[in-house]
C-alpha positions as CSV (number, residue, x, y, z in Angstrom):
1,X,-8.2,-93.2,-20.6
2,X,-11.0,-95.8,-20.5
3,X,-8.8,-98.5,-22.0
4,X,-6.7,-99.0,-18.9
5,X,-9.5,-99.1,-16.4
6,X,-10.5,-102.8,-16.3
7,X,-10.8,-103.4,-12.6
8,X,-14.3,-103.2,-11.1
9,X,-13.8,-104.6,-7.6
10,X,-14.3,-101.9,-4.9
11,X,-13.9,-104.0,-1.8
12,X,-10.6,-102.5,-0.6
13,X,-11.8,-98.9,-1.1
14,X,-15.1,-99.6,0.5
15,X,-13.5,-101.2,3.5
16,X,-11.1,-98.3,3.8
17,X,-13.9,-95.7,3.8
18,X,-16.0,-97.7,6.2
19,X,-13.0,-98.0,8.6
20,X,-12.6,-94.3,8.6
21,X,-16.3,-93.7,9.4
22,X,-16.3,-96.3,12.2
23,X,-13.0,-95.1,13.7
24,X,-14.0,-91.4,13.8
25,X,-17.7,-91.6,14.3
26,X,-18.5,-94.8,16.4
27,X,-21.8,-93.5,17.8
28,X,-23.5,-92.2,14.7
29,X,-22.1,-95.0,12.5
30,X,-24.8,-97.3,13.9
31,X,-27.3,-95.5,11.6
32,X,-25.2,-96.1,8.5
33,X,-26.0,-99.4,6.8
34,X,-23.2,-99.2,4.2
35,X,-21.4,-97.1,1.6
36,X,-21.3,-97.8,-2.1
37,X,-18.9,-97.1,-4.9
38,X,-20.0,-98.0,-8.4
39,X,-20.0,-96.6,-11.9
40,X,-23.7,-97.2,-12.9
41,X,-26.4,-94.5,-13.0
42,X,-28.9,-94.6,-10.2
43,X,-31.5,-97.3,-10.8
44,X,-34.2,-99.2,-8.9
45,X,-31.6,-101.9,-8.2
46,X,-29.2,-99.5,-6.5
47,X,-31.9,-97.9,-4.4
48,X,-32.1,-100.9,-2.2
49,X,-28.4,-101.5,-2.2
50,X,-28.1,-100.9,1.6
51,X,-30.3,-103.8,2.4
52,X,-27.9,-106.5,1.4
53,X,-25.7,-106.0,4.4
54,X,-26.9,-107.9,7.5
55,X,-27.3,-105.4,10.4
56,X,-28.8,-107.7,12.9
57,X,-25.5,-109.0,14.3
58,X,-24.5,-107.7,17.7
59,X,-20.9,-107.6,16.5
60,X,-19.2,-105.5,13.8
61,X,-17.5,-107.7,11.2
62,X,-13.7,-107.5,11.4
63,X,-13.5,-106.2,7.8
64,X,-15.5,-103.1,8.9
65,X,-13.4,-102.3,12.0
66,X,-10.4,-99.8,12.1
67,X,-7.0,-101.3,11.8
68,X,-5.9,-103.2,14.9
69,X,-9.4,-103.2,16.5
70,X,-11.1,-106.4,17.7
71,X,-14.9,-106.9,17.7
72,X,-16.5,-106.7,21.1
73,X,-19.9,-107.5,22.6
74,X,-22.0,-104.3,22.8
75,X,-23.6,-105.4,26.1
76,X,-22.2,-107.2,29.2
77,X,-23.6,-108.3,32.5
78,X,-21.8,-107.1,35.7
79,X,-23.5,-108.2,38.9
80,X,-21.7,-107.0,42.1
81,X,-20.3,-109.6,44.4
82,X,-22.6,-108.7,47.3
83,X,-25.7,-109.0,45.1
84,X,-24.5,-112.4,43.9
85,X,-24.1,-113.6,47.4
86,X,-27.6,-112.3,48.2
87,X,-29.1,-114.2,45.2
88,X,-27.3,-117.5,46.1
89,X,-28.3,-117.2,49.7
90,X,-32.0,-116.5,48.9
91,X,-32.2,-119.3,46.3
92,X,-30.7,-121.9,48.7
93,X,-33.0,-120.8,51.5
94,X,-36.2,-121.0,49.4
95,X,-35.3,-124.3,47.8
96,X,-34.5,-125.9,51.2
97,X,-37.9,-124.9,52.4
98,X,-39.5,-126.9,49.5
99,X,-39.9,-124.2,46.9
100,X,-39.1,-125.3,43.3
101,X,-36.1,-123.8,41.6
102,X,-38.3,-122.1,39.0
103,X,-40.5,-120.5,41.7
104,X,-37.5,-119.5,43.8
105,X,-35.9,-117.9,40.8
106,X,-39.1,-115.8,40.2
107,X,-39.3,-114.7,43.9
108,X,-35.7,-113.6,44.0
109,X,-35.9,-111.9,40.7
110,X,-38.9,-109.8,42.0
111,X,-36.7,-108.5,44.8
112,X,-34.1,-107.1,42.4
113,X,-34.1,-103.8,40.5
114,X,-32.3,-104.0,37.1
115,X,-30.1,-101.1,36.2
116,X,-28.5,-100.2,32.8
117,X,-25.4,-98.2,32.5
118,X,-22.7,-97.4,29.9
119,X,-19.0,-98.0,30.1
120,X,-17.5,-95.3,27.8
121,X,-13.9,-96.7,28.2
122,X,-14.9,-100.1,26.7
123,X,-17.9,-98.8,24.7
124,X,-20.2,-101.3,26.2
125,X,-23.6,-101.1,27.9
126,X,-23.6,-102.7,31.4
127,X,-26.5,-104.6,32.8
128,X,-26.5,-104.7,36.6
129,X,-28.9,-104.9,39.6
130,X,-29.5,-104.1,43.2
131,X,-31.9,-105.3,45.9
132,X,-35.0,-103.3,46.4
133,X,-35.4,-101.6,49.8
134,X,-32.3,-103.1,51.4
135,X,-28.7,-102.2,52.1
136,X,-27.5,-104.6,49.4
137,X,-27.1,-101.7,46.9
138,X,-24.3,-101.2,44.4
139,X,-22.4,-98.0,45.2
140,X,-21.3,-97.5,41.6
141,X,-21.7,-93.9,40.4
142,X,-22.3,-95.1,36.8
143,X,-25.2,-97.2,38.0
144,X,-26.6,-94.8,40.5
145,X,-26.9,-91.9,38.1
146,X,-29.0,-94.1,35.8
147,X,-31.5,-94.8,38.6
148,X,-32.4,-91.1,39.2
149,X,-36.0,-90.5,38.3
150,X,-36.5,-88.3,35.2
151,X,-38.6,-85.8,37.0
152,X,-35.7,-85.0,39.2
153,X,-33.2,-84.1,36.4
154,X,-32.7,-80.7,34.9
155,X,-31.7,-80.8,31.2
156,X,-29.7,-78.4,29.1
157,X,-31.8,-77.9,26.0
158,X,-29.1,-78.1,23.5
159,X,-26.9,-81.0,22.2
160,X,-23.1,-80.8,22.4
161,X,-22.1,-82.4,19.1
162,X,-19.0,-84.4,18.5
163,X,-16.5,-82.2,16.6
164,X,-15.0,-83.3,13.3
165,X,-11.9,-82.0,11.5
166,X,-12.6,-80.5,8.1
167,X,-10.7,-81.8,5.1
168,X,-9.5,-79.4,2.5
169,X,-8.7,-81.5,-0.6
170,X,-11.1,-79.3,-2.7
171,X,-8.7,-76.4,-2.0
172,X,-6.2,-78.0,-4.4
173,X,-8.6,-78.6,-7.4
174,X,-11.2,-76.9,-9.4
175,X,-14.6,-78.6,-8.9
176,X,-16.4,-78.7,-12.3
177,X,-19.9,-79.9,-13.1
178,X,-19.5,-80.9,-16.8
179,X,-23.1,-80.1,-17.6
180,X,-24.9,-83.5,-17.6
181,X,-25.3,-84.8,-14.0
182,X,-26.3,-88.3,-15.2
183,X,-23.5,-88.8,-17.7
184,X,-21.6,-92.1,-17.5
185,X,-18.5,-90.7,-19.2
186,X,-17.0,-87.2,-19.2
187,X,-14.6,-85.6,-21.6
188,X,-12.6,-82.4,-22.2
189,X,-10.5,-81.0,-25.0
190,X,-6.9,-79.9,-25.0
191,X,-5.1,-78.1,-27.8
192,X,-1.5,-78.4,-28.8
193,X,0.6,-76.5,-31.3
194,X,3.7,-77.0,-33.5
195,X,5.6,-75.0,-36.1
196,X,7.9,-72.0,-35.9
197,X,8.9,-68.8,-37.7
198,X,12.1,-68.0,-39.5
199,X,14.4,-65.1,-40.3
200,X,14.9,-64.7,-44.1
201,X,18.2,-63.6,-45.6
202,X,16.5,-62.5,-48.8
203,X,16.5,-58.8,-49.7
204,X,13.8,-56.8,-48.0
205,X,12.1,-55.9,-51.3
206,X,11.5,-59.5,-52.2
207,X,9.1,-62.1,-51.0
208,X,10.5,-65.6,-50.1
209,X,8.0,-68.4,-49.5
210,X,8.8,-71.6,-47.8
211,X,6.1,-74.0,-46.5
212,X,8.4,-76.4,-44.8
213,X,7.7,-75.2,-41.2
214,X,4.0,-74.1,-41.1
215,X,2.2,-73.4,-37.8
216,X,-0.4,-76.0,-37.1
217,X,-2.5,-77.0,-34.1
218,X,-4.8,-79.9,-33.1
219,X,-7.4,-80.6,-30.5
220,X,-7.3,-83.9,-28.6
221,X,-9.7,-85.4,-26.0
222,X,-9.4,-86.6,-22.4
223,X,-12.1,-89.1,-21.5
224,X,-12.8,-90.5,-18.0
225,X,-15.5,-92.5,-16.2
226,X,-18.1,-91.3,-13.7
227,X,-18.5,-93.0,-10.3
228,X,-21.3,-93.0,-7.7
229,X,-20.5,-92.7,-4.1
230,X,-23.4,-93.1,-1.7
231,X,-24.3,-93.6,2.0
232,X,-27.5,-95.2,3.4
233,X,-29.2,-93.9,6.6
234,X,-32.4,-94.8,8.4
235,X,-35.2,-93.1,10.2
236,X,-37.3,-95.6,12.1
237,X,-41.0,-95.4,13.0
238,X,-40.4,-95.0,16.7
239,X,-38.3,-91.9,16.1
240,X,-41.2,-90.4,14.2
241,X,-43.5,-91.0,17.2
242,X,-41.0,-89.7,19.7
243,X,-40.2,-86.6,17.7
244,X,-43.9,-85.5,18.0
245,X,-43.9,-85.8,21.8
246,X,-44.2,-82.5,23.6
247,X,-40.9,-81.4,25.2
248,X,-38.7,-83.9,23.3
249,X,-36.1,-81.6,21.8
250,X,-33.6,-84.4,21.3
251,X,-35.1,-86.8,18.7
252,X,-36.0,-84.2,16.1
253,X,-32.6,-82.6,16.2
254,X,-30.8,-86.0,16.1
255,X,-32.9,-87.0,13.0
256,X,-32.1,-83.7,11.2
257,X,-28.4,-84.1,12.0
258,X,-28.3,-87.6,10.5
259,X,-28.8,-86.1,7.0
260,X,-26.1,-83.5,7.6
261,X,-23.8,-86.3,8.9
262,X,-24.4,-88.4,5.8
263,X,-23.4,-85.4,3.6
264,X,-20.3,-84.9,5.7
265,X,-19.4,-88.6,5.2
266,X,-19.8,-88.2,1.4
267,X,-17.6,-85.1,1.5
268,X,-14.9,-87.0,3.4
269,X,-15.1,-89.9,0.9
270,X,-14.8,-87.4,-2.0
271,X,-11.8,-85.6,-0.4
272,X,-10.0,-88.9,0.2
273,X,-10.5,-89.9,-3.4
274,X,-9.2,-86.5,-4.6
275,X,-6.0,-87.1,-2.6
276,X,-5.4,-90.8,-3.0
277,X,-7.8,-92.0,-5.7
278,X,-8.6,-95.7,-5.8
279,X,-6.4,-98.1,-7.8
280,X,-8.9,-100.9,-7.7
281,X,-11.7,-98.7,-8.9
282,X,-9.7,-96.9,-11.5
283,X,-10.2,-93.4,-9.9
284,X,-7.2,-91.1,-10.3
285,X,-6.3,-88.9,-7.4
286,X,-3.6,-86.2,-7.1
287,X,-1.2,-88.9,-6.1
288,X,-1.8,-90.6,-9.5
289,X,-1.6,-87.5,-11.8
290,X,1.3,-85.7,-10.1
291,X,5.0,-86.3,-9.7
292,X,5.6,-88.1,-6.4
293,X,8.9,-88.0,-4.6
294,X,10.2,-89.1,-1.2
295,X,11.8,-86.3,0.8
296,X,15.4,-87.1,1.6
297,X,16.1,-84.3,4.1
298,X,15.2,-83.9,7.8
299,X,11.4,-83.7,8.2
300,X,10.0,-80.4,9.4
301,X,8.7,-81.9,12.6
302,X,12.1,-83.3,13.5
303,X,13.6,-79.8,13.0
304,X,10.9,-78.4,15.3
305,X,11.8,-80.8,18.1
306,X,15.6,-80.4,17.6
307,X,17.9,-78.3,19.8
308,X,18.9,-75.9,17.0
309,X,18.6,-72.2,17.7
310,X,17.9,-71.5,14.0
311,X,15.2,-74.1,13.5
312,X,12.8,-71.6,12.1
313,X,15.4,-70.4,9.6
314,X,16.1,-74.1,8.7
315,X,12.3,-74.7,8.0
316,X,12.0,-71.5,5.9
317,X,15.0,-72.6,3.8
318,X,13.4,-76.1,3.2
319,X,10.1,-74.6,2.1
320,X,11.8,-71.9,-0.1
321,X,13.8,-74.7,-1.9
322,X,10.7,-76.9,-2.4
323,X,8.4,-74.2,-3.6
324,X,11.2,-72.4,-5.6
325,X,12.1,-75.6,-7.5
326,X,8.4,-76.3,-8.2
327,X,7.8,-72.8,-9.6
328,X,11.0,-72.8,-11.6
329,X,10.1,-76.2,-13.1
330,X,6.9,-74.5,-14.3
331,X,9.0,-71.7,-15.9
332,X,7.6,-69.1,-13.4
333,X,4.3,-69.1,-15.2
334,X,2.2,-70.0,-12.0
335,X,0.2,-67.1,-10.6
336,X,-1.1,-69.1,-7.7
337,X,0.3,-72.1,-5.8
338,X,-1.8,-74.1,-3.3
339,X,-0.1,-76.4,-0.7
340,X,-1.8,-78.8,1.7
341,X,0.4,-80.3,4.5
342,X,-0.1,-82.6,7.4
343,X,-0.7,-81.4,11.0
344,X,2.9,-82.2,11.8
345,X,4.3,-80.0,9.0
346,X,1.8,-77.2,9.9
347,X,2.8,-77.3,13.5
348,X,6.5,-76.8,12.5
349,X,5.5,-73.9,10.2
350,X,3.4,-72.1,12.9
351,X,5.0,-73.0,16.3
352,X,8.7,-72.4,15.6
353,X,10.5,-69.1,16.0
354,X,12.6,-68.0,13.0
355,X,15.6,-67.3,15.4
356,X,15.9,-67.8,19.1
357,X,18.1,-64.8,19.3
358,X,17.1,-62.3,16.5
359,X,13.5,-62.9,15.3
360,X,10.6,-64.4,17.2
361,X,8.3,-64.7,14.1
362,X,7.2,-68.2,13.0
363,X,8.3,-69.6,9.6
364,X,4.8,-69.3,8.0
365,X,4.8,-65.5,8.6
366,X,8.2,-65.3,7.0
367,X,7.0,-67.4,4.1
368,X,3.8,-65.4,3.7
369,X,6.0,-62.3,3.3
370,X,8.3,-64.0,0.8
371,X,5.4,-65.6,-1.1
372,X,3.1,-62.5,-1.1
373,X,1.4,-61.9,-4.4
374,X,2.4,-58.4,-5.6
375,X,3.6,-56.4,-8.6
376,X,7.3,-55.8,-9.1
377,X,8.7,-52.3,-9.2
378,X,7.8,-50.3,-12.4
379,X,4.7,-52.5,-13.1
380,X,6.8,-55.5,-14.1
381,X,6.3,-59.2,-13.5
382,X,3.5,-60.2,-11.0
383,X,4.8,-62.5,-8.3
384,X,3.1,-65.8,-7.4
385,X,0.5,-66.1,-4.6
386,X,0.8,-69.0,-2.2
387,X,-1.7,-70.7,0.2
388,X,-0.6,-73.3,2.9
389,X,-3.4,-75.3,4.6
390,X,-3.3,-78.1,7.2
391,X,-5.3,-81.3,6.6
392,X,-5.6,-84.4,8.8
393,X,-6.0,-86.5,5.6
394,X,-2.3,-85.8,4.9
395,X,-1.2,-87.4,8.2
396,X,0.6,-90.8,8.2
397,X,-0.9,-94.0,9.5
398,X,-4.6,-93.3,8.6
399,X,-7.0,-95.5,6.7
400,X,-6.3,-93.5,3.6
401,X,-2.5,-93.2,4.1
402,X,-1.4,-96.3,6.0
403,X,2.3,-95.6,5.3
404,X,4.7,-94.0,7.9
405,X,5.1,-90.9,5.7
406,X,3.0,-87.8,5.9
407,X,2.0,-86.3,2.5
408,X,2.4,-82.8,1.0
409,X,0.3,-81.9,-2.0
410,X,1.2,-78.9,-4.3
411,X,-0.9,-77.7,-7.2
412,X,-1.0,-74.8,-9.7
413,X,-4.6,-73.7,-10.3
414,X,-3.7,-70.6,-12.4
415,X,-0.9,-69.7,-14.8
416,X,0.0,-66.7,-17.1
417,X,1.2,-67.7,-20.5
418,X,2.1,-65.8,-23.8
419,X,-0.8,-67.2,-25.9
420,X,-3.8,-67.1,-23.6
421,X,-2.8,-64.5,-21.0
422,X,-4.2,-66.2,-17.9
423,X,-5.6,-69.8,-17.6
424,X,-7.2,-71.1,-14.5
425,X,-8.9,-74.3,-13.3
426,X,-5.9,-76.4,-14.5
427,X,-6.3,-79.2,-12.0
428,X,-9.9,-80.4,-12.4
429,X,-12.1,-82.6,-10.2
430,X,-15.4,-83.5,-11.9
431,X,-18.4,-83.4,-9.6
432,X,-21.4,-84.0,-11.8
433,X,-23.9,-84.3,-8.9
434,X,-23.2,-82.6,-5.6
435,X,-25.9,-84.5,-3.7
436,X,-29.1,-86.4,-4.5
437,X,-31.4,-88.3,-2.1
438,X,-33.1,-91.3,-3.6
439,X,-36.8,-91.5,-2.8
440,X,-37.2,-93.2,0.5
441,X,-37.5,-97.0,0.6
442,X,-40.0,-98.3,3.2
443,X,-39.0,-101.1,5.5
444,X,-40.7,-102.7,8.5
445,X,-38.9,-100.5,11.0
446,X,-39.1,-97.3,9.1
447,X,-37.6,-95.5,6.0
448,X,-34.2,-96.1,4.3
449,X,-32.6,-93.2,2.6
450,X,-29.7,-93.2,0.2
451,X,-27.6,-90.1,-0.5
452,X,-25.5,-89.9,-3.7
453,X,-22.7,-88.0,-5.2
454,X,-21.5,-88.5,-8.8
455,X,-17.8,-87.7,-9.3
456,X,-14.9,-88.5,-11.6
457,X,-11.1,-88.8,-11.0
458,X,-8.7,-85.8,-10.9
459,X,-7.7,-84.5,-14.4
460,X,-4.5,-82.5,-14.8
461,X,-4.1,-81.8,-18.6
462,X,-0.9,-79.7,-18.2
463,X,2.2,-81.6,-17.1
464,X,3.9,-80.4,-13.9
465,X,0.9,-78.7,-12.3
466,X,0.7,-81.3,-9.5
467,X,3.5,-82.4,-7.1
468,X,3.3,-84.8,-4.2
469,X,6.0,-85.2,-1.5
470,X,6.2,-88.1,1.0
471,X,7.7,-87.5,4.4
472,X,8.3,-83.7,4.2
473,X,6.7,-83.0,7.6
474,X,6.9,-86.3,9.5
475,X,8.1,-89.9,9.3
476,X,6.7,-92.2,11.9
477,X,9.2,-94.5,13.6
C-alpha cells in the first residue's frame, strides 16, 4: 500500500544496476551516461537527466565499479628500454654539440614513430614508439599489428558480438499493461466471501428461515505506485559522418546495436526488480511478496559433486519434496507451477544420472515425467504442469544477490477452483510502458537519447502463490 512507501532515495539500487552493467558490458558501457529510477511521469526536467553526471573524467568513480574493483587509468605509456636508451643518447649528443634542449627534443621526436596498442588483460590502451628506419624497433606483436597499413588488411564484413545470458524473471509473472501508460498509481480489485449454508432439522414440508449466517461478499482494492527506469545513450556527430563513408560497415551497425543494447539493459533492470525488488525505492519483488525460507538440507550442487552412486535419485527426492509440499500447501489447486533456479541447481538437475547402476537418465527427465501435465484415468483430476528454467540472476555473489546463497523462485500462475473454474495471471508484474524514447536532446558532441520503461512492483493477491528458497542449489564457502 502507498502508506508504507516513504523512502525515495534510489542511490543503492542505482549503484547496484550500474555495477552490473559495467561488470558485464565494460566496452559498450562507455556509451551509457547513467541510469535512472524515479516515480515521476516523463517531463522536460527528466529528459536532460543524463547530463548531470560528469563523463569527462578518465577514471570511473568507485561507486560505479563492480564490487572489489579498483579504478584504473585507461591509457598508459610503455616505452621499450632500447628506445629509451636511444632517446637519452641522442639528446645528450645533440645538447653537447650546442643544440638547445627544446630543439634537441624536437629533433629526436621527429625520428620516432608513435604506436597505439590495447592491453586486453589490463583493459588499458598502451602508447609506445619505435625509431623510424632503424633497427631500434620494438618486437612486440601487440604493437606491430597496429602498425600494419590499412590497405594491407583483409576484413571480415561482420561483427562478432559479445554474448549476454538471457534472464527469465518474466517467466514467473504475468506482465500486465493496466491500460494507462502514464498513470502514477495503479490498482486492482480482489473479492472475498463469507457465510455458509446449513442443514435444517425441520420437516421437509415446512420452511424454516434463519438469517444468522447469510452469504456475503465484498471487493477490496490493491494500490501501488509506478516507477520509471531509464537509460541514456549517445550518438555523436563524428559517428554520423563516419557512417556515411563508403565501405564503412562498422559504424552504422554499432550505432544500431546501441539502441538494442539500451533495451537489453532496461530488460535486465526490470528482471532484477521482479526478482529482488528495491527496499529503498519501495518496489516489491518476488522475494518481498512470497514466503522465503533457507534450505537446511544438502544443496543440489553438493550432491552432484559427491561420491554417492544414487546422487540423481537423491536430487529427485529433494525436488519431489519441495514441489510436493508447495502444491499441497495450495490444496492441489495449481494447474501450472513455474520454477527458476540458479545455474548450479540446473547443472545438478541436468548433468547427474539417476543411478550409476540402473538408470542413466538425468534427474530433470525423471521430474518431467513425474510432473507431466495430464488427465487421470477415467477423465478425473488434471495433474499439474511444471516448468524449470535456469537463470544467472539466481546465482549467489552477484550485484543483485550479494549473499552466499543461490535463489530458487516458485510461482503459481494458474489454479482451478470451485467458484471460478480456472483463474490465471495470479502473480502480476505491471508494465505500463514497454519502451519509450524521449525526443533526442542536442549536445555539442551529438545527440543524447533516453529510453524509458514504466513499471510497478510485483503483486500477488492470493496468499501462497509465491515461494522463495535460499541455498537450495548452492552455498558459496
